[in-house]
C-alpha positions as CSV (number, residue, x, y, z in Angstrom):
1,M,-22.2,-25.6,3.4
2,R,-25.1,-23.3,1.9
3,R,-26.4,-23.7,-1.7
4,C,-26.7,-20.7,-4.0
5,R,-28.9,-19.9,-6.8
6,P,-27.5,-20.7,-10.3
7,A,-25.9,-18.0,-11.9
8,G,-27.5,-15.9,-14.4
9,R,-26.3,-15.1,-17.9
10,G,-23.0,-13.7,-18.4
11,E,-22.4,-14.0,-14.6
12,R,-19.8,-16.2,-12.9
13,R,-20.8,-18.3,-10.1
14,V,-19.7,-16.7,-6.8
15,A,-18.4,-18.3,-3.5
16,E,-15.2,-19.2,-1.4
17,V,-12.4,-21.8,-1.7
18,V,-14.0,-24.9,0.1
19,E,-12.4,-27.6,2.4
20,A,-9.1,-25.9,2.6
21,A,-10.5,-22.9,4.6
22,S,-11.6,-25.1,7.5
23,P,-8.9,-24.6,10.1
24,G,-7.0,-27.3,11.4
25,S,-8.4,-29.4,8.8
26,E,-6.2,-32.3,7.5
27,G,-5.6,-33.7,4.2
28,T,-7.4,-31.0,2.3
29,E,-6.0,-29.5,-0.9
30,D,-4.0,-26.4,-1.2
31,P,-6.1,-23.4,-1.8
32,T,-4.0,-22.6,-4.5
33,A,-4.8,-25.9,-6.2
34,L,-8.5,-25.3,-5.7
35,G,-8.0,-21.9,-7.5
36,G,-6.9,-23.8,-10.5
37,Y,-3.3,-23.2,-10.4
38,Q,0.1,-25.3,-9.4
39,Q,1.7,-24.0,-6.2
40,E,4.8,-22.8,-7.5
41,L,5.6,-20.1,-4.9
42,K,6.8,-21.2,-1.6
43,R,5.0,-20.9,1.5
44,T,7.4,-19.7,3.8
45,L,5.8,-16.5,5.4
46,G,4.2,-17.0,9.1
47,S,1.8,-14.9,10.8
48,F,4.1,-11.9,12.2
49,Q,5.8,-11.8,8.7
50,V,2.6,-11.7,6.8
51,F,1.9,-8.8,9.1
52,A,5.1,-7.2,8.7
53,I,4.7,-7.4,4.8
54,S,1.3,-4.8,5.1
55,F,3.0,-2.9,8.1
56,A,6.3,-2.3,5.9
57,F,4.2,-1.1,2.9
58,I,2.2,1.6,4.9
59,S,5.6,2.4,7.1
60,V,4.5,4.9,9.6
61,A,7.9,6.7,10.1
62,V,8.4,7.1,6.1
63,G,5.0,8.6,5.7
64,I,5.1,11.1,8.4
65,F,8.7,12.1,7.8
66,S,7.9,12.5,4.0
67,T,4.4,14.5,4.5
68,Y,4.5,16.3,7.8
69,D,6.1,19.6,6.1
70,D,2.9,19.4,4.1
71,V,0.8,19.4,7.2
72,L,2.5,22.6,8.5
73,Q,2.7,24.5,5.4
74,N,-1.0,24.0,4.4
75,A,-2.7,23.5,7.9
76,G,-0.3,24.4,10.5
77,P,0.3,21.8,13.5
78,V,-3.4,21.2,14.4
79,G,-3.8,19.3,10.9
80,I,-2.1,16.4,12.4
81,W,-5.7,15.5,14.0
82,L,-6.8,14.5,10.7
83,W,-4.8,11.7,11.0
84,V,-7.0,10.3,13.2
85,I,-10.1,10.7,10.7
86,A,-8.0,9.0,8.1
87,T,-7.1,6.0,10.4
88,V,-10.7,5.3,11.1
89,G,-11.6,5.5,7.3
90,Q,-8.7,3.2,6.4
91,V,-9.5,0.6,8.9
92,L,-13.1,0.4,7.7
93,V,-11.7,-0.2,4.2
94,A,-9.2,-2.8,5.5
95,L,-12.1,-4.5,7.2
96,V,-14.0,-4.9,3.7
97,V,-10.6,-6.0,2.0
98,A,-10.0,-8.6,4.7
99,Q,-13.6,-10.0,3.8
100,L,-12.5,-11.0,0.5
101,A,-8.8,-12.0,1.3
102,G,-10.2,-14.5,4.0
103,R,-12.1,-16.0,1.2
104,I,-9.9,-16.1,-2.1
105,P,-6.3,-16.4,-0.8
106,L,-4.6,-16.1,-4.1
107,S,-1.6,-13.9,-5.7
108,G,-3.1,-11.0,-7.4
109,S,-5.6,-10.1,-4.6
110,S,-8.0,-7.6,-5.9
111,Y,-7.3,-8.7,-9.5
112,Q,-8.3,-12.5,-8.3
113,W,-11.3,-11.3,-6.4
114,A,-12.8,-9.3,-9.3
115,S,-12.2,-11.8,-12.0
116,R,-13.8,-14.8,-9.9
117,L,-16.4,-12.7,-8.2
118,A,-17.6,-10.6,-10.9
119,N,-15.9,-11.7,-14.6
120,P,-12.6,-11.9,-15.9
121,K,-12.8,-8.7,-17.7
122,V,-13.6,-6.8,-14.6
123,G,-10.8,-8.6,-13.1
124,W,-8.3,-7.3,-15.6
125,G,-9.2,-3.6,-14.7
126,F,-8.5,-4.4,-11.3
127,G,-4.9,-5.9,-12.0
128,W,-4.0,-3.3,-14.2
129,L,-4.8,-0.4,-12.0
130,S,-2.8,-2.1,-9.3
131,F,0.2,-2.9,-11.5
132,C,0.5,1.0,-12.3
133,Y,0.0,1.7,-8.7
134,L,2.5,-0.4,-7.4
135,A,5.1,0.0,-10.3
136,I,4.8,3.8,-9.5
137,A,5.0,3.5,-5.8
138,V,8.4,1.4,-5.9
139,V,10.0,4.4,-7.7
140,A,8.4,6.9,-5.5
141,I,9.7,5.2,-2.3
142,D,13.3,4.7,-3.6
143,N,13.7,8.0,-5.1
144,A,12.7,9.6,-1.7
145,L,14.9,7.0,0.2
146,A,17.7,8.5,-1.9
147,S,17.2,12.2,-1.7
148,Q,15.4,12.8,1.9
149,A,17.2,9.9,3.7
150,F,20.6,8.5,2.2
151,M,21.9,11.6,0.9
152,P,21.5,13.7,4.0
153,L,22.5,10.8,6.1
154,V,26.2,10.6,4.4
155,G,26.4,14.5,3.9
156,M,25.6,14.7,0.4
157,Q,24.4,18.0,-1.0
158,P,21.0,17.7,-2.8
159,D,21.1,17.1,-6.5
160,E,18.5,15.5,-8.7
161,G,20.8,13.7,-11.0
162,T,22.7,12.0,-8.2
163,A,19.4,11.3,-6.5
164,R,18.5,9.3,-9.5
165,V,21.5,7.4,-9.7
166,I,21.3,6.3,-6.4
167,T,17.3,5.6,-6.8
168,L,18.6,3.0,-9.6
169,V,21.2,1.3,-7.5
170,I,18.5,0.9,-4.8
171,L,16.1,-0.6,-7.2
172,L,18.9,-3.1,-8.5
173,V,19.6,-4.0,-5.1
174,Q,15.9,-4.7,-4.1
175,A,15.3,-6.8,-7.4
176,V,18.0,-9.1,-6.5
177,V,16.6,-9.4,-3.0
178,V,13.3,-10.3,-4.4
179,V,14.6,-12.8,-6.8
180,A,16.8,-14.3,-4.5
181,S,14.1,-15.4,-1.8
182,T,10.9,-14.7,-0.6
183,R,12.4,-15.6,3.0
184,L,15.1,-13.0,2.5
185,V,12.6,-10.4,1.6
186,S,10.5,-11.5,5.0
187,L,13.6,-11.3,6.9
188,I,14.6,-7.8,5.7
189,N,11.0,-6.7,6.1
190,T,10.8,-8.1,9.7
191,T,13.8,-6.4,10.7
192,A,12.7,-2.8,9.4
193,V,9.5,-3.2,10.9
194,G,11.0,-4.3,14.3
195,L,13.5,-1.3,13.8
196,E,10.6,1.2,12.7
197,L,8.4,0.4,15.9
198,A,11.3,0.7,18.3
199,L,12.1,4.0,16.4
200,V,8.8,5.4,16.9
201,V,8.1,4.5,20.6
202,V,11.6,5.6,21.3
203,V,11.6,8.9,19.8
204,A,8.2,9.6,20.8
205,L,9.3,9.0,24.4
206,A,12.5,10.7,24.2
207,L,10.8,13.9,22.7
208,A,8.2,13.8,25.3
209,I,11.0,13.6,28.1
210,A,13.1,16.6,26.4
211,V,10.2,18.6,26.4
212,V,9.2,18.2,30.2
213,V,13.0,18.4,31.2
214,T,13.9,21.5,29.1
215,G,10.7,23.1,28.8
216,H,11.2,23.9,24.8
217,G,8.0,22.9,23.2
218,A,4.4,23.6,24.1
219,A,0.9,21.5,24.2
220,G,-0.8,24.6,22.8
221,N,0.8,23.4,19.6
222,L,-1.5,20.6,19.0
223,T,-4.5,23.4,18.4
224,S,-2.2,26.1,16.6
225,R,-2.8,26.9,12.9
226,G,0.8,28.0,12.6
227,I,1.6,29.9,9.5
228,T,-1.9,29.4,8.1
229,E,-3.4,31.5,10.9
230,N,-4.9,34.0,8.5
231,A,-5.2,31.8,5.4
232,P,-8.4,32.9,3.4
233,D,-9.1,29.4,1.7
234,Y,-8.2,27.5,4.8
235,F,-11.6,25.7,5.1
236,D,-12.4,25.7,1.5
237,V,-12.9,22.6,-0.9
238,G,-9.1,22.0,-1.6
239,G,-8.1,24.3,0.9
240,G,-5.2,24.1,3.4
241,L,-7.2,22.0,6.0
242,M,-8.2,19.6,3.5
243,I,-4.8,19.0,1.9
244,A,-3.5,18.0,5.3
245,M,-5.7,15.1,5.2
246,I,-3.5,13.6,2.4
247,M,-0.6,12.7,4.9
248,G,-2.9,10.0,6.2
249,L,-4.5,9.0,2.7
250,A,-0.9,8.6,1.3
251,T,0.3,6.8,4.2
252,L,-2.2,4.3,5.5
253,V,-2.3,2.4,2.2
254,G,-0.9,-0.8,0.6
255,F,-2.2,-2.9,3.6
256,D,-3.6,-5.2,1.1
257,S,0.2,-6.2,0.0
258,A,-0.5,-9.2,2.3
259,A,-3.1,-10.4,0.2
260,N,-0.7,-10.1,-3.0
261,L,1.7,-12.6,-1.1
262,A,-1.3,-15.1,0.0
263,E,0.0,-18.0,-2.0
264,E,3.3,-17.7,0.2
265,A,1.5,-17.4,3.5
266,K,0.9,-20.3,5.8
267,D,-2.6,-20.5,7.1
268,P,-3.7,-17.6,4.6
269,F,-7.4,-17.5,5.5
270,R,-6.6,-16.3,8.7
271,S,-3.1,-14.6,8.5
272,V,-3.7,-12.5,5.5
273,P,-7.2,-10.9,6.8
274,R,-5.6,-10.3,10.3
275,A,-2.3,-8.8,9.0
276,I,-4.5,-6.6,6.6
277,V,-6.7,-5.2,9.6
278,G,-3.9,-5.1,12.1
279,S,-1.3,-3.3,10.2
280,V,-3.6,-0.3,9.8
281,V,-4.7,-0.5,13.5
282,A,-1.1,-0.2,14.6
283,A,0.0,2.3,12.1
284,G,-2.7,4.5,12.8
285,V,-2.2,4.3,16.7
286,L,1.9,4.4,16.5
287,G,1.2,7.4,13.9
288,I,-0.9,9.7,16.1
289,V,1.4,9.2,19.3
290,F,4.4,10.0,17.1
291,L,2.6,13.2,15.5
292,I,1.7,14.3,18.9
293,C,4.8,14.2,20.4
294,L,6.6,15.6,17.5
295,T,4.1,18.6,17.3
296,I,4.5,19.4,21.1
297,A,8.2,19.3,20.5
298,I,8.2,22.1,18.1
299,E,9.7,25.4,19.8
300,D,9.3,27.7,17.1
301,I,6.6,26.9,14.4
302,P,7.6,29.3,11.7
303,R,11.1,28.4,11.5
304,I,10.3,24.5,11.7
305,T,7.8,24.9,8.9
306,A,10.3,26.8,6.6
307,S,12.8,23.8,7.4
308,E,13.3,21.2,4.4
309,S,12.8,18.4,6.8
310,P,10.5,19.3,10.0
311,V,10.8,16.0,11.5
312,A,14.6,15.8,11.3
313,A,14.9,19.6,12.5
314,I,12.8,18.8,15.4
315,M,14.9,15.9,16.4
316,R,18.0,18.0,15.9
317,E,17.0,20.7,18.2
318,Q,15.5,18.6,20.9
319,L,17.7,15.5,21.0
320,G,21.1,16.9,19.2
321,S,22.5,16.1,15.9
322,P,23.8,12.3,16.7
323,M,19.9,11.5,17.3
324,E,19.2,13.0,14.0
325,R,21.4,10.7,12.3
326,V,20.2,7.9,14.1
327,L,16.7,8.8,12.8
328,L,17.9,9.1,9.3
329,A,19.6,5.7,9.4
330,A,16.4,4.4,10.7
331,I,14.1,5.8,8.2
332,A,16.4,4.9,5.5
333,I,16.0,1.2,6.2
334,A,12.5,1.6,6.6
335,F,12.3,3.1,3.2
336,F,14.2,0.1,1.7
337,G,11.9,-2.3,3.7
338,A,9.1,-0.7,2.2
339,G,10.4,-0.5,-1.4
340,T,11.5,-4.3,-1.3
341,V,7.5,-5.1,-0.3
342,V,6.3,-2.9,-2.9
343,M,8.4,-4.4,-5.7
344,T,7.7,-8.1,-4.2
345,A,4.0,-7.3,-4.4
346,C,4.1,-5.9,-7.9
347,S,5.8,-9.0,-9.3
348,R,3.4,-11.1,-7.7
349,M,0.5,-9.0,-9.5
350,V,2.3,-9.4,-12.8
351,F,2.9,-13.0,-12.1
352,A,-0.8,-13.7,-11.2
353,M,-2.2,-11.9,-14.3
354,S,0.5,-13.3,-16.7
355,R,-0.4,-17.0,-15.7
356,D,-4.1,-16.0,-16.8
357,G,-2.5,-15.0,-20.1
358,R,-3.6,-11.3,-19.4
359,F,-0.7,-9.3,-19.1
360,P,1.9,-8.2,-21.9
361,A,4.7,-11.0,-22.6
362,H,2.6,-13.2,-20.5
363,R,4.5,-16.3,-21.4
364,L,7.8,-15.0,-20.2
365,M,6.2,-12.9,-17.2
366,R,4.6,-16.2,-15.7
367,R,8.0,-17.9,-15.4
368,V,9.0,-18.9,-12.0
369,S,12.5,-19.9,-11.2
370,P,12.5,-23.9,-10.0
371,R,15.7,-22.9,-7.9
372,T,14.4,-19.8,-6.0
373,Q,10.7,-20.3,-6.4
374,T,10.3,-16.6,-7.2
375,P,9.0,-14.9,-10.5
376,I,12.3,-13.6,-12.2
377,P,11.0,-12.1,-15.3
378,A,8.1,-10.2,-13.3
379,T,10.8,-9.0,-11.0
380,V,13.1,-7.7,-13.6
381,L,10.3,-5.9,-15.4
382,I,9.5,-3.5,-12.3
383,L,13.2,-2.8,-12.4
384,A,12.8,-2.1,-15.9
385,V,9.9,0.1,-15.5
386,G,12.0,2.1,-12.5
387,L,14.9,2.5,-15.0
388,V,12.5,4.2,-17.7
389,L,11.0,6.6,-15.2
390,M,14.2,7.7,-13.7
391,V,16.1,8.0,-17.0
392,A,13.1,9.5,-19.4
393,L,11.0,11.6,-17.0
394,P,12.3,15.4,-16.0
395,G,11.9,16.3,-12.4
396,A,8.6,18.0,-12.6
397,A,7.0,15.1,-14.7
398,L,8.2,12.5,-12.2
399,L,6.9,14.6,-9.1
400,K,3.4,14.6,-11.0
401,L,3.4,11.0,-11.6
402,I,4.2,10.2,-8.1
403,T,1.5,12.5,-6.8
404,A,-0.9,10.5,-9.4
405,S,0.1,7.3,-7.4
406,T,-1.8,8.8,-4.5
407,I,-5.0,8.6,-6.4
408,L,-4.8,5.0,-7.7
409,P,-5.1,3.1,-4.2
410,A,-8.2,5.1,-3.4
411,I,-9.7,4.2,-6.8
412,I,-9.0,0.7,-6.5
413,Y,-10.3,0.4,-2.9
414,G,-13.6,2.1,-3.9
415,A,-13.8,-0.2,-6.7
416,T,-13.1,-3.2,-4.3
417,I,-15.8,-2.2,-1.7
418,V,-18.6,-1.8,-4.5
419,L,-17.6,-5.4,-5.8
420,Y,-18.1,-6.7,-2.1
421,L,-21.5,-4.8,-1.9
422,A,-22.6,-6.5,-5.2
423,V,-21.6,-10.0,-4.2
424,R,-21.6,-10.2,-0.5
425,R,-25.1,-12.2,-0.1
426,R,-23.5,-14.9,-2.2
427,L,-20.6,-15.2,-0.1
428,G,-20.1,-18.2,2.2
429,R,-18.9,-18.3,5.8
430,K,-16.2,-20.5,7.1
431,E,-15.7,-21.5,10.8
432,G,-12.5,-19.8,12.1
433,A,-12.1,-17.6,8.8
434,F,-12.2,-13.9,9.1
435,D,-15.8,-12.7,9.4
436,L,-17.5,-9.4,10.2
437,G,-20.9,-11.2,10.7
438,R,-23.7,-8.6,11.1
439,F,-21.7,-5.7,10.8
440,E,-20.6,-6.2,7.2
441,L,-23.2,-4.1,5.6
442,P,-22.8,-0.9,7.6
443,V,-18.9,-1.4,7.6
444,A,-18.8,-1.7,4.0
445,V,-21.3,1.1,3.3
446,C,-19.5,3.2,5.5
447,A,-15.9,2.4,3.8
448,L,-17.6,3.2,0.4
449,V,-18.7,6.6,1.6
450,W,-15.2,7.2,3.1
451,T,-13.3,6.2,0.0
452,L,-15.4,8.6,-2.2
453,A,-14.6,11.4,0.3
454,S,-11.1,10.6,0.1
455,L,-11.1,10.8,-3.8
456,V,-12.8,14.3,-3.5
457,V,-9.9,15.1,-0.9
458,L,-7.0,14.0,-3.1
459,M,-8.6,15.4,-6.5
460,S,-10.0,18.7,-5.4
461,P,-6.7,20.9,-5.1
462,S,-5.9,22.6,-8.1
463,E,-2.4,20.9,-8.3
464,A,-4.0,17.6,-8.8
465,L,-5.3,18.2,-12.3
466,V,-2.2,16.9,-14.0
467,P,-2.0,13.8,-11.7
468,V,-5.5,13.0,-12.7
469,L,-4.7,13.5,-16.5
470,I,-2.0,10.9,-15.9
471,V,-4.3,8.5,-14.3
472,V,-6.6,9.0,-17.2
473,G,-3.5,8.2,-19.5
474,L,-2.5,5.0,-17.5
475,L,-6.3,3.8,-18.1
476,V,-6.1,4.7,-21.6
477,A,-2.9,2.7,-22.0
478,G,-4.4,-0.2,-20.4
479,G,-7.4,-0.1,-22.4
480,A,-5.4,-0.4,-25.5
481,F,-4.0,-3.6,-24.4
482,F,-7.3,-4.5,-23.3
483,V,-8.8,-4.1,-26.8
484,G,-5.9,-6.0,-28.2
485,L,-6.9,-9.0,-25.8
486,L,-10.5,-9.0,-27.1
487,L,-9.4,-8.8,-30.7
488,F,-6.7,-11.5,-30.6
489,N,-6.9,-13.6,-27.4
490,R,-10.4,-13.3,-26.3
491,P,-10.6,-16.6,-24.3
492,A,-8.1,-15.1,-21.8
493,L,-10.8,-12.8,-20.8
494,E,-13.6,-15.1,-20.7
495,T,-12.4,-18.1,-18.9
496,E,-10.9,-18.9,-15.2
497,P,-8.5,-21.6,-14.7
498,G,-9.6,-24.7,-12.5
499,D,-13.0,-26.1,-12.1
500,V,-15.5,-23.1,-11.2
501,R,-17.3,-25.5,-8.9
502,V,-14.6,-24.9,-6.2
503,F,-16.2,-21.6,-5.9
504,E,-19.8,-22.6,-5.6
505,H,-21.7,-22.9,-2.5
């Protein structure tokens, strides 16, 4: 094990959890204990289940179902190829995130990494941003489930009030599931992921066969600009083509949710990093195959572009109404699985910050049920946030808040990459653990460039002004609590639990 230079003034010593990282070692202490905590959460998640956590958050079918109309309206069918660029960029980010997840496998992911590799004050900032993103994402996913999948499936007419009521019911059911058992969450997500994988593959094949047999559709769609053929601002910054990139950026996120459940994963030093990278790769490949088949199957581009749900319309025209209903049912299940994962990840973030005394009402929020071994108050808080957002915000404001949630992960990933670049020389290596080796620096630099470009894409459209202001507002609100901690509970922002020497190398 290598030695490192002493830490400078105001700088925490940096390294990885020792001994427990050695694959196959016996009699070693649990990494949670080495991090200074008691093992309160139950380790029940195997390798595929950890992968399913990240993949369910990404949810290819849900992401494409929700954003394909934006691509057709702003860039035309040819805009689907930006998915490939987004996949490559997000894989680079995932590789960097996996490097950190393989060294500090504690609930709270980026919050824990920044707290221990930089300092607790910086870590708090990571944690607050992650909490805001995840809490908003739960509401966004469940509201989309209600309005875009469940209501059309059961034949209900579009109605915002009804959608909000259904959203609240879904949030309540998910909270009960998350509180009841991590194993139950895993079972639901594994089922949802298996169904989604089968759905994407089967639908893609069915559409390809239908096009060949009926001749309805055209390969030329893949290079068509559709209704945007003569758009003057198509190639401008913030123009139609750039807006189409948001499909990939809004979908291929949340892969670090596996790291948020690291204390409930078996062999987290290997299973969590592999899940992070593997979920993005799998989602990227399946997504582009699905998009190609959907796009070729379009018979009338202007008509499909004008439809409320282009994916469902393509399915109905090529495969009939029964298949459309099957699609909506599968999408609803995928939505539910994704929302459940996000609520679980958010509750673990609240729990992780609260046990360090760095979250409002931390004495309550850190409590774990001895029977279910889940953080019940933290989960109820996420439910309460969803209730407030559904009841208090009008439709336009809610939409802007949801849009703002697409900016937050890019900020978090960018900050995580900067953190990694700052400390990478002082990070140790463990045999058998995830490691990029000599490629770590070029991968990290490319990932940072990509993340900065992503922020430009997300913030350049004129419609992004209000979401950007919302993000600023969330930062200000968090800053107020941060100042309160500095004034009344400064030790919470200056110390880490446990013996810091377990992070030395």
